[in-house]
C-alpha angles and dihedrals in degrees: 000000000000095000097069097070088049093052090044093050089049093049092050091051091050092050090049091048089047091049092046090048091049092045091049089054090050093049091046091049091048091050091048090051091049094046089048093049092045092047092050091049090048094048091048090049090047093050091047089049091052092048091051091047090049090045090049093050091048091052094046094044089053090049091048094051092048093048093050090054096043090048092053093045089045092054090053095044091045095052091048094050090046089051093049094047091047092049094050093045091050092051090046092050091049092055096246095130098224119211122259120233130198113276109236127175121177129180138174092211113136117188086205093069092066091043091053092048092052094043089052093062107292094116093055096038107040125079116257090243091053091049090048091051091045090054088048089059092048090052092054090049097048092048092045093049093048091054094046090051089054092052092046091050090054092047092051088050102042111021109030096054090051102045090115092058124103117261088254088072088065100031129042105240091212099051096026086223132123116269111253097256091056098044090100089068100085087041088057091051093051093044090056091058091045092051089052093051096044087051091047090050094049094043091049088053091050092048091054091048091051094049087051092052095047091051091049093052 
């Protein structure tokens, strides 16, 4: 009679031990699943971050290279335009009635290039200050090109059709000054140099900002 409680107690302990063992395995499996999912999520996030960092660096390296080339080209063009404008003005001031030449401004600028860059990830990857500086450069370009187009239109209408005319058609022989409808010509020459310098200035600012961002990341 006395052996039944002992057997029952032993059975209860075995059951509790078995339950605790199973519970322990369940908890361990749950922890492993959680750790596995977290590790996979972290790895995916890390890989995505690395891909974004690589993409950012590719975009900024491309921008930096293009800016360096454009700045150097702009310095040369700006100096040339300044020299031509100064030479024309000196001759005009000296009463030499210098000849007028067709105003021609060409550029390979394509606004779609920047749009493509931003759509390919630039908006998400570049710092806000870099994007703001980039748009500042775009603004200078659009304003400058609009002004150059106006001067070229006037040249096409007023100068090109009259290139076979004597210089007196453009300058008053008495005053040795440009006739009123051609007074915009030296302004156009000066504006071309100003455009080149403004573009060089804003592109240099953008280049510095890109270099700062690349170092920070």
